[in-house]
N, C-alpha and C positions, 0 to 999 in steps of 0.2 A: 429721506435717507436716499433713496434713489438720485436724487441733486447732487446730495454732497457724495455720493460714489463718482458720479459722472464729473463732476468735478475736480474729483482726486486723480481720475483719469487721464482728465486733459494737463495736467499741470505734471504727470508722469510722462506723458508722451511728449508735450512742446513746451520749447523753454525758448523764449523769443520771438519775434514776429517770422512767419515761413522758415523756421527750423525746425524740424522734427525730430526728435528722441525717443526713442525705444526700443522694442526687442530685438529690431533686426540687425544683422551681422553684419556691418559695415567696415572694411579694411581698405587702407591703402598703402600698398607696393608700390617702390622705388627699380626704376627697372635701368639698366646700362645700353643705352642705343645706339654711345659712338661720342667720339671727341672732335672739336675743332681747334684749329688755328686758324687767326686771325688776323695776318700780317700786317693787314691796315685796315685800321679801324673808323678807317673819315664813312665807310658806305654807312655806319651804323647811324650818321647825322644830314640829314639833308639841307642842314644849317651851316655846317662844316666845321665842325666839331670834332674831336679826337683824331685832328692829321699826324699823321708820324708814331702814331701808338698801333700797338698789336695785343692782343689776349688773347686769353684759352677759355673757352667753355665747353661743357657738356650735353651732348645728344641728350635728352632724356625722356623714356616711357613709362607709365604708370600704370598700375592693375589695381581696381578695385573690384570686391567683394561686396555683395549685396544679396542678404542671404545666400542661398543656392545660386546666386547667380555670378558671372564674373564678366566685367567689362574693359577691355583696354584703349587708354588713353592714348594716342600717337604709337606711330609704329618706327621711328628713328630713318636710320640710314639702310639702303638696302644691303643685301650680300654682301655685292661686290666690291663693297669700302672694306672690307674683311683685309684685303690685301692693300688698303692705301688709296691715298687717290688724292692728289696737289692738281687744284687748279686754280690759276690767277694768283692772286694772296692767300688762297685755303689751303690750308692740310688737314685731311681729315681722314677719320680711321674707324672702323669697327672692329672692337676685339672679340662681340659674342652676341651670339641670337636671340631674340626672345624666346622660339622655344625650346632654345637648351635652359634658357634660367627659369622658364614656368616648369620645365621639368621637376626642377630641384623642388618643387611645391606641388607637384603630384597630378600636375595639368597636361593636359596633349591641346596641339591651337584646335580639337573640334571641343573641348571644354570651354572656352571663349564664345560669350552669348553674342555680343556686342565689341567690334572695334569702333570709336568715335577719333575722329583727327580733328583736329585744333583748327586746322588745314592742311592743306596737301601738298605744301612745298617738300622739295625731295628729305629734306631731314627729317621730317614729321610724318610721312609715307610710304616710308622704304620699304617695308616688311610685309603691309597690307596683305598684298597675294597670299601669304603664310597662311592664312587666316578666312581662306574662302568661305567657311560652315557659317562666317559670325554674318550679324547683318552688320553691316559700315552703316556710320549713322553721321551725317553730315549735313551744314547749312544749305540751305535752297538755294542761298546765291552763291557758294562752293562749286555744286552741281550744276549749275549752270554755265558754268569757266570752263567746266571739265568737258561741257557738252563743244563748247569752240574750240578748236584745232589750235588756231592762229591767239586767241587771247589766250589760253591755257600757255601760250609757250613764252608770251610776251609779259605774262606775270609768275614766272618761272615756277608753274606747274606742269607737272607729267602724267598724261591718263593713265600711261603704261602701271604703274607704279600700284594703281588699283584695276588693273585691267579686268582681273576676275571678277570681280563686283560689277564690273559695268557692264560684262559681258552674261552676266547671270541674272543682272539686278535684284538683286540682293541688296537693297541701295534703303535707308529711310532716312527722307529729309526730313530737317526740322527748319522751323522759321521764325528764329529771333529767340526768346531765350526758352528755356525748355527742361520741363521736370522728366527724367526719365525713368523715376520706378514710380512717380505722382505720391510720393510722401514726404519731399523734397529734401529727402539725403543727397542725392545727387544731380546736380544743375549745369545744362550748359548756359552760360554765358557770351550771349552774342555781342562780337567786338569788332564790328566790318571797319577795314582800313587798313591794314596787313594784307590783309589780302580781302576779296568780296564778302568771303565767308565766316573769316574768323571769327574763333572766339577759346574762350575759358572754362574752366573746369571748376565747378564749387562742390566741393565732397562737405560733410557733416557727419562727424564721429562720433561715436559717441563717450568719450573719455578724453580727445583731443582737442572737441570742438570744431571750428568752419577751417577750411584750408582750402587755399585757391589757388590753383595751376594755373599759371601764366598766359599758356601758348607761348604767342612771340610779343605779346603784347608790350613788354620792354625784355630787353637781351641780356643786359645785365643792371646792378644796381643804381649806377650812374647815368643810366641810359633815360633810367622813369627818375629820377632825382631831377635830370635838367630838361625832362619832357622833350625829349627829342623820338625824331621822327626816322626812321632810317631811309634810304637814296632809293630802294629796289619798292618801297610800300606800295600798294595801290591807289589810297586817297590820304593825300595828309591829315585835310580838316578832317576826314571821317576817323582816322587815327587821333587825334589829338580829345576828341568828341568820345573815344570809345575809352581813355586814357582817365576822364574824367569821371565816367561811367564807375568803373572800375575802381577807383580809388574812394568811389563815395559806397560803394559795396564793402570795400574793404573796412573802411569806418564803422558801416554802421552794424556789420557781423564780425567785427572786431575779429577778422581771419589772418590767420596764420598766412603769409605771402610766400608762396615760392616760385622765384621768378624757374622758368623750365633751362634756360639756358645757364644760370649761374652755377656754379661748382659750390659754393658757399652754401647755397640756398640748399642744396641737394644734399649736401653733407651732414645737414641736419638729420636728414630721414633714416630708417634703421637700414640695414644692408639686408638683403635675401640671406635666409626666410623671413626675417623680421619686416616689424608691419605699424602703420601708427591703426591707432583704434581709438 
């Protein structure tokens, strides 16, 4: 009888290899962290695709609730973008801040336990300093670039966007794939190439199943379909390898992919205060 009970418990807790299902309350919220008009899409392909085309993308951040713990994935544009900013072929705007959005959920910045960044580019790390009490989670390779002012500048990484955490040392370095809570429900997927420590997030929800947030592995569906590498990526070959890794993970887990910059993908997610569970 004891063996039977153990087997039944295992069946309840686990559905598929590496996927945990159980009593933990896991939710996924999408936050509005800006918009960007790309006037020249040729920057999205080092093979010369997309010349003469333009595209509008969204800047997305996400809030993950795991039991009583809150984790913020990416922090979007910084506050100066509230007045809009034009730089070259890019027109960028931030309409609201993260702290205002989470206030609608009854949360304050001090309620956020972790801020995890897919990478440290300005459109993914901009509001990190608004959460100084949270532990900042970065890949070890991304942290190494932040220590090197010249390398950071060359790779469009601005250490000042996470200056409060650099000063306080409230940083957790991870190296490769990482299980945030030890139960398989929230996992970082290491995908070097876009930046040295770029990563995606895999969230396994009790009802909705596996959702993968792409980071910047791809910027829009055609970019994924054509397997194109942006001109500003750190390493072309590593990016291609990481694309293959992510495609295999999506196929194996039957995940719902959210390309973080793609408006249509993000439109499938509930509007705050709604969430996926």
